[in-house]
C-alpha positions as a printed Julia matrix, in Angstrom:
304×3 Matrix{Float64}:
 -73.73  -40.48  -84.34
 -70.84  -38.27  -83.24
 -72.26  -38.19  -79.68
 -72.53  -41.98  -79.61
 -68.91  -42.26  -80.8
 -67.76  -39.84  -78.08
 -69.61  -41.8   -75.4
 -68.05  -45.01  -76.71
 -64.59  -43.44  -76.48
 -65.26  -42.34  -72.9
 -66.39  -45.84  -71.89
 -63.23  -47.4   -73.36
 -61.07  -44.84  -71.52
 -62.88  -45.42  -68.2
 -62.63  -49.22  -68.45
 -58.95  -49.01  -69.37
 -58.25  -46.71  -66.41
 -60.05  -49.1   -64.05
 -58.06  -52.05  -65.36
 -54.77  -50.22  -64.81
 -55.88  -49.14  -61.34
 -56.82  -52.71  -60.48
 -53.4   -53.88  -61.6
 -51.48  -51.44  -59.42
 -49.15  -53.18  -57.02
 -46.74  -51.72  -54.56
 -43.24  -53.05  -55.12
 -40.05  -52.7   -53.15
 -36.8   -52.22  -55.01
 -33.63  -53.37  -53.34
 -30.63  -51.36  -54.43
 -27.53  -53.5   -54.99
 -24.61  -53.38  -52.59
 -22.28  -50.53  -53.41
 -18.53  -50.82  -53.27
 -17.06  -47.48  -52.27
 -14.09  -46.19  -54.22
 -11.26  -43.82  -53.6
 -11.75  -40.62  -55.6
  -8.69  -38.59  -56.6
  -9.24  -35.3   -58.44
  -6.09  -33.33  -59.08
  -4.77  -30.65  -61.4
  -1.76  -28.51  -62.13
  -1.84  -25.48  -64.41
   0.78  -23.26  -65.97
   1.7   -20.58  -63.43
   0.03  -22.38  -60.49
   0.9   -25.13  -57.98
  -0.84  -28.5   -57.82
  -4.14  -29.06  -56.04
  -5.53  -32.51  -55.22
  -8.77  -33.6   -53.52
  -8.86  -37.14  -52.08
 -12.2   -38.55  -50.98
 -14.44  -41.61  -50.87
 -17.35  -42.12  -53.24
 -20.87  -42.2   -51.79
 -23.95  -44.19  -52.93
 -26.43  -41.96  -54.74
 -29.32  -42.46  -52.31
 -27.29  -42.11  -49.1
 -28.11  -39.06  -46.95
 -25.52  -36.29  -47.05
 -24.73  -33.55  -44.54
 -21.68  -31.62  -43.37
 -20.76  -34.21  -40.75
 -20.82  -36.99  -43.34
 -18.67  -34.91  -45.68
 -16.08  -34.09  -43.07
 -15.88  -37.47  -41.35
 -16.78  -40.04  -44.0
 -16.11  -38.53  -47.42
 -13.04  -36.28  -47.31
  -9.72  -38.01  -46.66
  -7.42  -35.7   -44.75
  -4.57  -38.04  -43.81
  -3.25  -39.16  -47.19
   0.32  -38.53  -48.3
   0.17  -36.67  -51.62
   3.36  -36.02  -53.6
   3.95  -34.27  -56.93
   7.23  -34.68  -58.85
   8.77  -32.99  -61.89
  12.31  -32.95  -63.31
  13.74  -34.78  -60.3
  12.13  -32.4   -57.79
   9.4   -33.65  -55.43
   6.98  -31.82  -53.16
   4.61  -33.22  -50.55
   1.33  -31.33  -50.7
  -0.28  -30.27  -47.43
  -3.97  -30.35  -46.53
  -5.31  -26.82  -46.18
  -8.27  -24.51  -46.61
  -8.36  -22.93  -50.08
 -10.98  -21.02  -52.04
  -9.71  -22.66  -55.23
 -11.28  -25.95  -54.13
 -15.01  -26.59  -54.67
 -15.19  -27.85  -51.08
 -12.85  -25.17  -49.65
 -10.19  -27.74  -48.76
  -7.6   -29.74  -50.66
  -4.01  -30.88  -50.71
  -2.08  -27.93  -52.14
   1.5   -27.31  -53.19
   3.77  -24.25  -53.17
   7.18  -25.05  -54.62
   6.45  -26.83  -57.89
   4.73  -24.43  -60.27
   3.21  -25.64  -63.53
   5.2   -24.96  -66.7
   4.4   -25.76  -70.34
   5.9   -28.83  -71.99
   6.68  -30.61  -68.73
   5.47  -33.87  -67.19
   4.13  -34.05  -63.63
   3.89  -37.28  -61.64
   1.36  -37.76  -58.85
   1.63  -40.25  -55.99
  -1.06  -40.7   -53.33
  -0.53  -43.03  -50.35
  -3.5   -43.9   -48.16
  -4.47  -46.83  -45.96
  -1.5   -48.91  -47.09
  -2.25  -48.43  -50.79
  -0.51  -46.38  -53.46
  -2.14  -44.56  -56.38
  -0.09  -43.01  -59.18
  -0.62  -40.97  -62.32
   1.18  -38.7   -64.77
   0.05  -35.72  -66.81
   1.64  -33.09  -69.02
   1.11  -29.37  -69.46
   1.08  -28.67  -73.17
   1.82  -25.36  -74.88
  -0.88  -22.73  -74.09
  -3.16  -21.75  -76.98
  -4.59  -18.36  -77.93
  -8.04  -17.96  -79.5
  -8.32  -15.85  -82.65
 -11.21  -13.94  -81.08
 -14.0   -14.19  -78.5
 -17.2   -12.12  -78.38
 -20.68  -11.8   -76.93
 -23.16  -13.41  -79.33
 -26.7   -11.98  -79.64
 -29.52  -13.78  -81.45
 -30.83  -10.53  -82.96
 -31.05   -6.77  -82.39
 -33.6    -7.23  -79.61
 -31.68   -9.92  -77.72
 -30.32   -8.71  -74.35
 -29.12  -12.07  -73.01
 -26.07  -13.04  -75.06
 -23.89  -16.11  -74.86
 -20.21  -16.24  -75.84
 -18.66  -17.44  -79.09
 -15.07  -18.17  -80.0
 -13.05  -18.34  -83.2
  -9.95  -20.52  -83.29
  -7.45  -21.67  -85.89
  -6.23  -25.19  -85.24
  -2.61  -26.24  -85.67
  -2.45  -28.81  -88.52
   0.82  -30.27  -87.22
  -0.56  -31.48  -83.86
  -3.57  -33.37  -82.53
  -5.14  -30.91  -80.11
  -7.61  -31.22  -77.23
  -9.5   -28.11  -76.11
 -11.18  -27.48  -72.76
 -13.19  -24.43  -71.63
 -14.26  -22.87  -68.33
 -16.1   -19.65  -67.49
 -16.29  -17.2   -64.6
 -18.9   -14.46  -64.37
 -18.54  -11.41  -62.11
 -21.72   -9.34  -62.2
 -24.16   -7.38  -60.06
 -25.87  -10.44  -58.63
 -23.55  -13.26  -59.63
 -19.92  -13.59  -58.63
 -18.51  -17.01  -59.5
 -15.99  -18.19  -56.94
 -14.89  -21.12  -59.1
 -14.39  -21.73  -62.78
 -17.59  -23.23  -64.18
 -17.47  -25.96  -66.8
 -18.83  -25.04  -70.2
 -20.87  -26.78  -72.86
 -19.13  -28.3   -74.68
 -16.74  -29.19  -71.86
 -14.01  -30.39  -74.19
 -13.49  -31.4   -77.81
 -10.67  -32.44  -80.09
  -9.72  -31.28  -83.58
 -10.59  -34.55  -85.35
 -13.24  -32.86  -87.52
 -11.42  -29.57  -88.22
  -7.7   -30.29  -88.08
  -5.82  -27.24  -89.4
  -9.0   -25.26  -90.07
 -10.55  -22.11  -88.62
 -13.85  -22.69  -86.8
 -16.14  -20.97  -84.31
 -18.17  -22.4   -81.45
 -20.75  -21.19  -78.97
 -19.42  -21.67  -75.44
 -22.13  -21.85  -72.77
 -21.67  -21.4   -69.04
 -23.26  -24.57  -67.71
 -23.57  -26.94  -64.77
 -22.03  -25.1   -61.82
 -21.67  -27.18  -58.68
 -24.95  -27.72  -56.81
 -23.15  -28.54  -53.55
 -24.07  -25.24  -51.88
 -27.18  -24.34  -53.89
 -29.49  -25.51  -51.09
 -28.53  -22.45  -49.03
 -29.43  -20.02  -51.83
 -32.68  -18.12  -52.32
 -34.73  -18.77  -55.47
 -33.45  -15.54  -57.01
 -29.85  -16.47  -56.24
 -30.36  -19.91  -57.79
 -31.8   -18.37  -60.98
 -28.68  -16.25  -61.29
 -26.36  -19.11  -60.37
 -27.72  -21.55  -62.95
 -28.12  -19.14  -65.87
 -26.51  -19.87  -69.23
 -26.52  -16.3   -70.57
 -25.01  -12.98  -69.53
 -26.55   -9.82  -68.08
 -25.63   -6.16  -68.51
 -22.79   -5.27  -66.19
 -21.25   -8.76  -66.33
 -17.52   -9.29  -66.71
 -17.01  -12.69  -68.32
 -13.72  -14.57  -68.08
 -13.21  -17.42  -70.55
 -10.38  -19.84  -69.83
  -9.16  -21.91  -72.79
  -6.97  -24.9   -71.88
  -5.05  -27.44  -73.91
  -5.14  -30.98  -72.5
  -3.14  -34.12  -73.04
  -4.97  -37.15  -74.42
  -5.77  -38.9   -71.1
  -7.21  -35.75  -69.55
  -9.26  -35.14  -72.69
 -10.7   -38.67  -72.51
 -11.89  -37.96  -68.98
 -13.46  -34.58  -69.75
 -14.98  -35.76  -73.02
 -16.79  -38.54  -71.15
 -17.81  -36.11  -68.41
 -19.65  -34.0   -70.99
 -22.44  -36.59  -71.03
 -22.52  -36.91  -67.24
 -22.76  -33.14  -66.8
 -25.43  -32.9   -69.49
 -27.81  -35.32  -67.76
 -27.22  -33.61  -64.42
 -28.34  -35.43  -61.29
 -30.94  -37.7   -62.89
 -30.53  -41.13  -61.21
 -32.67  -42.83  -63.87
 -30.34  -42.12  -66.79
 -27.85  -44.79  -67.77
 -24.39  -43.61  -66.68
 -21.59  -43.63  -69.21
 -18.21  -45.07  -68.23
 -15.74  -42.31  -67.35
 -12.07  -43.1   -68.02
  -9.63  -42.79  -65.14
  -5.95  -42.02  -65.66
  -4.98  -42.99  -62.1
  -3.41  -46.39  -61.42
  -4.4   -48.3   -58.27
  -7.05  -50.56  -56.76
 -10.66  -49.41  -56.66
  -9.96  -45.79  -57.66
 -11.67  -43.24  -59.93
 -10.79  -39.69  -60.87
  -8.31  -37.7   -62.9
  -4.9   -36.03  -62.66
  -5.0   -33.23  -65.21
  -2.47  -30.74  -66.57
  -3.93  -27.53  -67.98
  -2.12  -25.23  -70.41
  -4.37  -22.2   -70.09
  -4.98  -18.68  -71.33
  -7.75  -16.28  -70.26
  -9.84  -13.88  -72.34
 -12.08  -11.2   -70.82
 -15.44   -9.93  -72.07
 -17.43   -7.04  -70.61
 -21.15   -6.52  -71.25
 -21.68   -2.76  -70.75
 -24.84   -1.43  -69.16
């Protein structure tokens, strides 16, 4: 009886598979027309000058190479100005290792200071884009440490302890750099979580796990498999020096980075529904952010 039942199951499966195979039909999907946008990504941090990248957005399925980047994506002839306390500075386009793409509009004279407002103005192709941001008061963590799962764990993450100020509404943002035997981060890597506010712990002491996550994949194609495994790792190795940058944001910058948490979490999956990302830049057909960071840095060393 059991054999007959098994045969019956097999017949049902085979017939079903044939029916699905018979129903297969090749379809062509036409992607909708894409309206390209101006992308402005700028920041100023306490102790550092402003840096702004101006580019054009690109449809997801369009081919991308160095010639396209240089000639069709990056905008090198915009007029970018930063102002503070009645002083203005026009940023100049230059090569810089602080930029993910090695080039940006950079300043020299206006250096970020806490509790000041910075205005951004970008002129390009007859249009003007403006924004404002503030650098809040830098914040110090109570403590930061390497967190092991148990006595046998050799691949720790990092955890922080912070005491929130009950008198203010605060917005926290984290970035990580790792300098180790095989991995030497050139740029600050976003963390998970990228940013959060104190809505659920106002005035309290809390601790969080901060993961190194989602480094830029722009240059990963030139890496070996071993280099990519090191580059995309979430945990730390013996011999690593770990730098954790804690930044306070203003509300508009927090809104941007809070929304970006979801986008970074789903990675480059084109089949996920994108979430709207707020933009604090005023102008036609523009996306991006102008962000002031009030930052402090803590250092961890994982001895061999």
